[in-house]
C-alpha positions in Angstrom: 62.3 -123.9 38.9 59.2 -125.8 37.8 58.6 -123.2 35.1 62.1 -123.7 33.8 61.7 -127.4 33.7 58.3 -127.1 31.9 59.8 -124.7 29.4 62.6 -127.2 28.7 60.2 -130.1 28.3 58.1 -128.1 25.8 60.9 -127.5 23.3 60.2 -129.3 20.1 62.7 -131.4 18.1 62.6 -128.7 15.4 63.6 -126.0 18.0 66.2 -128.2 19.6 68.0 -129.4 16.4 67.2 -126.6 14.0 66.0 -129.1 11.4 62.6 -128.8 9.7 62.8 -131.9 7.5 62.5 -134.4 10.3 66.1 -135.7 9.9 68.2 -135.9 13.1 70.7 -133.1 13.5 72.8 -131.5 16.1 71.6 -128.8 18.3 72.6 -125.3 17.3 74.7 -123.3 19.8 72.1 -121.5 21.9 72.5 -119.9 25.2 69.9 -122.4 26.4 69.9 -126.1 25.7 66.9 -128.2 26.8 69.2 -130.8 28.3 70.4 -128.2 30.8 68.1 -127.0 33.5 69.9 -123.7 33.9 71.1 -121.6 31.0 74.9 -121.0 31.0 75.9 -117.9 33.0 77.5 -115.1 31.1 81.2 -114.7 31.8 80.3 -111.5 33.6 78.8 -113.5 36.5 81.6 -116.1 36.8 84.1 -115.5 39.7 87.2 -113.8 38.5 90.7 -114.9 39.5 92.4 -112.2 41.5 95.9 -111.4 40.2 98.5 -112.1 42.9 99.1 -109.2 45.1 102.4 -107.4 44.3 105.1 -107.4 47.0 105.5 -103.9 48.4 109.2 -103.2 49.1 110.9 -100.3 50.9 114.6 -99.8 50.0 116.4 -97.7 52.6 119.8 -96.5 51.6 121.5 -93.2 51.8 123.4 -93.8 48.5 121.1 -92.7 45.7 122.7 -94.9 43.1 122.4 -98.0 45.2 118.7 -97.2 46.2 117.8 -96.6 42.5 119.5 -99.7 41.3 117.9 -102.0 43.9 114.6 -100.3 43.2 114.9 -101.0 39.5 115.7 -104.7 40.1 112.7 -105.1 42.5 110.4 -103.3 40.0 111.6 -105.6 37.1 110.7 -108.5 39.4 107.1 -107.2 39.7 107.3 -105.4 43.0 105.9 -102.1 44.0 108.9 -100.2 45.3 109.4 -97.1 47.5 112.7 -95.6 48.4 114.0 -93.7 51.4 117.3 -92.0 51.9 117.4 -92.6 55.6 115.6 -94.0 58.6 113.5 -90.9 59.4 112.1 -90.9 55.8 111.5 -94.6 56.0 109.4 -94.3 59.2 107.3 -91.5 57.6 106.5 -93.9 54.7 105.8 -96.8 57.1 103.0 -94.6 58.6 101.2 -94.6 55.3 102.1 -97.8 53.5 102.0 -101.4 54.6 105.3 -102.9 53.4 105.9 -106.6 52.9 109.7 -106.3 52.7 112.2 -103.8 54.0 115.7 -103.7 52.5 117.9 -101.7 54.9 121.4 -100.4 54.6 123.2 -100.4 57.9 125.7 -97.5 57.5 123.6 -94.3 57.1 124.1 -90.9 58.7 121.8 -89.9 61.6 119.6 -92.9 62.6 121.5 -95.9 61.3 120.1 -99.2 60.0 120.6 -101.0 63.3 118.2 -98.6 65.0 115.7 -98.7 62.1 115.7 -102.5 62.1 115.0 -102.5 65.9 112.2 -99.9 65.5 110.5 -101.8 62.6 110.6 -105.0 64.7 108.4 -103.3 67.3 105.9 -101.9 64.8 102.8 -104.2 64.6 102.3 -105.7 61.2 105.6 -104.6 59.9 107.0 -106.7 57.0 110.1 -108.9 56.8 113.5 -107.2 57.1 116.5 -107.9 54.9 119.8 -106.2 55.8 121.8 -105.0 52.8 125.4 -104.0 53.7 129.1 -104.2 52.9 129.7 -105.3 56.5 130.2 -109.0 57.4 126.9 -110.8 57.9 127.9 -111.7 61.4 127.8 -108.0 62.2 124.2 -107.6 61.1 121.4 -107.0 63.5 118.7 -109.7 63.8 116.8 -109.8 60.6 114.7 -112.1 58.4 117.2 -112.2 55.6 120.4 -110.7 54.2 121.4 -109.1 50.9 125.2 -108.6 51.2 126.8 -105.9 49.0 127.7 -105.9 46.2 124.3 -107.0 45.1 123.4 -108.6 41.8 120.0 -108.9 40.2 120.2 -112.7 40.9 120.6 -111.9 44.6 117.4 -109.8 44.5 115.6 -112.6 42.7 116.8 -115.1 45.3 115.7 -112.8 48.1 112.2 -112.5 46.6 112.0 -116.3 46.2 112.9 -116.7 49.9 110.4 -114.0 50.9 107.6 -115.7 48.9 108.4 -119.0 50.4 108.3 -117.5 53.9 105.0 -115.8 53.2 103.6 -119.1 52.1 104.7 -120.8 55.3 102.8 -118.4 57.4 
């Protein structure tokens, strides 16, 4: 550091101001200014702000149209979306992807949404569960949130707002 200070002290008025006629002037824009002990760091070395992590959503519904519509609304809201036509497909995806939010239809053939919700509750690190159904909400299994059908885009936005608030509270 001593060498840097000595170098700063040895800069002449002419070098500092860029004037050769002896009149005062302002310093030119140099990467090093003698009033600074350390030259400014290039932007390359400054810490970068990480973009917020996208919410990863799994939509589980046996109705293709419903699954695709919900998926489109979640994507438009900035989410990474995966779809599954049933519980077995959903559990295969859960083995490979860490989901933040599960949107589960209850009435599906084979393994239904009630069983899937119970199973996901027991998986360590599993995300929040939102039940999406035409049934009355009092008939839903225990879940973190609800998304009663028919669903609107505003409902999806409200669900994501609640999800974000719950994540911040953790």
